[in-house]
C-alpha positions, 0 to 999 in steps of 0.5 A: 135085115138084122145082119145088115143092121149089125154090119152097118152099125159095126162099120159106122160105130168103129168109123165114128170112134176112130175118127173121134179119137184122131181128132179129139186127142190132138185138139185136147193136147193143144188145149194143154192136156197130156197125151194120157190126160187126153186119152182119159178125157176122151174115154170119160164120156158116156157116149164113147163108152156106150158106143164101144159097148155097141161095137163089141156087141156087134163084134161078138155076134158077127164073128164066128169065134166072137162068142168064145172071146166076148161071151159077155157082150153076146148075151141078151141081157147085155144086148138090152142093156146097151140098147138102153144106154145108147138110147139115153145117149141119143135122148140126152144129146138131142134134147139137152147137149146139142144146143150147148155147142155147134161143132163143125167139120169132122167134129160135126160128123163124129157127133152125128155118127155117135149120137144119132146114127149108131144109136138108131141103128143099134136100137132098130137092130135090137128090136128086129133081131136082138130082143128075144123075150128073155129079159126079166124085171130083175135085170133092171137092177143090173142095168142100173149099175152102169149109169150110177157107176159112170155118175160116181166116176165123173163126179169123183174125177172132177175135183182132180181133173178140174173138168167134167165131161158134161156141163150139167155135172159141174158142181163148181159152176152149177152147184151141188143141188142142181147137179143132184137134180140133173143126175137124178133126172138122167138116172130116172130116165134111164130107169124108165128106159129100162122098163120100156126095154123089158116090155118091148123085149117081150112084146117083140118076142111075142109078135115073132111067136105069133107070126111063126104060128 
């Protein structure tokens, strides 16, 4: 089951990312961005970056030589970190972002694949085969680097690019106080997911040990 979920997650993740690239770049250029600007715009989304991380984890573990050229993504700490981040993608999109626009056609397909299908597949795979009981509470500080670094990047880029990847990060429209509250809320949710991940990792590992005995 674990290998099936890995292969399925890899295929769907790659398909979603490639399709998103193919439809977003032309649409972005039609909106007035350059080719380079369109590429930077696409890769400024937390969803895209996190799904790339999930694909790299699957690739590193499925390939017979993957551990040699992608050792960082094969480790248990990164597996858990990606599971946390992609769970955040699902939660934020389902509860906040999905109500803000109504994608159609291929954009809708990409939304479903990258915001719902790949997160569920990855988290399920991690619970079944990726969690091994080796995570530590100290790993949380390491996992927190990703969302904090992303928030810094998104907010620092906004004045120069004149745009933000997510509406709740728009200081010009919402005000600094509102954005600060939103950023703290998202960071706090990520922290809660980190705590849940450590507990789940050890619980799953103990359950496997009990079954083995």
